[in-house]
C-alpha positions as CSV (number, residue, x, y, z in Angstrom):
1,M,144.7,87.2,77.1
2,L,143.0,86.9,73.7
3,T,139.5,88.0,72.6
4,K,137.4,87.3,69.5
5,E,134.0,88.6,68.5
6,V,131.8,86.0,66.9
7,M,128.2,86.1,65.6
8,V,125.9,83.3,66.7
9,T,123.9,82.4,63.6
10,N,122.2,79.1,64.5
11,A,118.4,79.1,64.7
12,V,118.1,79.0,68.6
13,G,121.2,80.8,69.6
14,L,123.1,79.6,72.6
15,H,120.2,77.9,74.3
16,A,119.9,74.5,75.9
17,R,121.6,72.0,73.5
18,P,124.0,74.3,71.7
19,A,125.0,75.9,75.0
20,T,125.8,72.4,76.4
21,F,128.1,71.7,73.4
22,F,129.8,75.1,73.9
23,I,130.4,74.5,77.6
24,Q,131.7,71.0,77.0
25,K,134.2,72.4,74.4
26,A,135.2,75.2,76.8
27,N,135.9,72.6,79.6
28,Q,138.4,70.9,77.4
29,F,140.9,73.7,77.9
30,R,143.0,74.7,80.9
31,S,142.6,78.5,80.1
32,S,140.0,80.6,81.9
33,I,137.3,81.4,79.3
34,W,134.5,83.9,79.4
35,V,131.7,84.9,77.2
36,E,130.6,88.6,77.0
37,K,127.4,90.0,75.6
38,N,127.1,93.8,75.8
39,S,128.7,94.6,79.1
40,R,128.0,91.3,80.9
41,R,130.7,88.6,81.3
42,V,130.1,85.1,82.4
43,N,132.3,82.0,82.8
44,A,132.1,80.0,79.5
45,K,132.3,76.8,81.5
46,S,129.1,77.5,83.4
47,L,125.8,76.4,81.9
48,L,123.7,78.8,84.0
49,G,126.1,81.6,83.3
50,V,125.9,81.1,79.5
51,L,122.2,80.6,79.5
52,S,121.7,83.8,81.6
53,L,123.1,85.9,78.8
54,G,120.1,85.1,76.6
55,I,122.2,84.8,73.4
56,T,119.8,84.5,70.4
57,K,120.3,84.2,66.7
58,D,122.4,86.9,65.1
59,T,123.9,88.1,68.4
60,V,127.5,89.1,68.4
61,I,129.4,87.8,71.5
62,R,133.0,88.1,72.6
63,I,135.0,85.1,73.7
64,V,137.8,85.9,76.1
65,A,140.5,83.3,77.0
66,D,143.5,83.6,79.3
67,G,145.9,80.8,79.8
68,P,148.3,78.3,78.3
69,D,146.0,77.2,75.5
70,E,144.1,80.4,75.0
71,Q,144.6,80.6,71.2
72,L,143.4,77.0,70.7
73,A,140.4,77.6,72.9
74,I,139.4,80.7,70.9
75,D,139.9,78.9,67.6
76,E,137.9,75.8,68.5
77,L,135.0,77.7,70.2
78,E,134.8,80.0,67.2
79,A,134.8,77.0,64.8
80,L,132.0,75.3,66.9
81,I,129.8,78.5,66.7
82,Q,130.5,78.9,62.9
83,S,129.5,75.2,62.4
84,N,126.1,76.1,63.8
85,F,126.8,73.4,66.4
86,A,126.6,70.8,63.6
87,E,122.8,71.3,63.3
């Protein structure tokens, strides 16, 4: 199991369109992936789960991955967030 803390810096946070991109990327991996904000953990492959965290600009989240491609999943999700979802 791997974890990585990442700051969400795009203007709208993980809301609607960016959350959809995040979930689509998470679903490309066989590993189980979660997103944590404060003490709440949700499935990173669930739109409602991710949206329920209310992740706004400049929020630090933790990505947790467990499975055969966990390192690749963490790396690619971090890169997506750091790209500001290509906005």
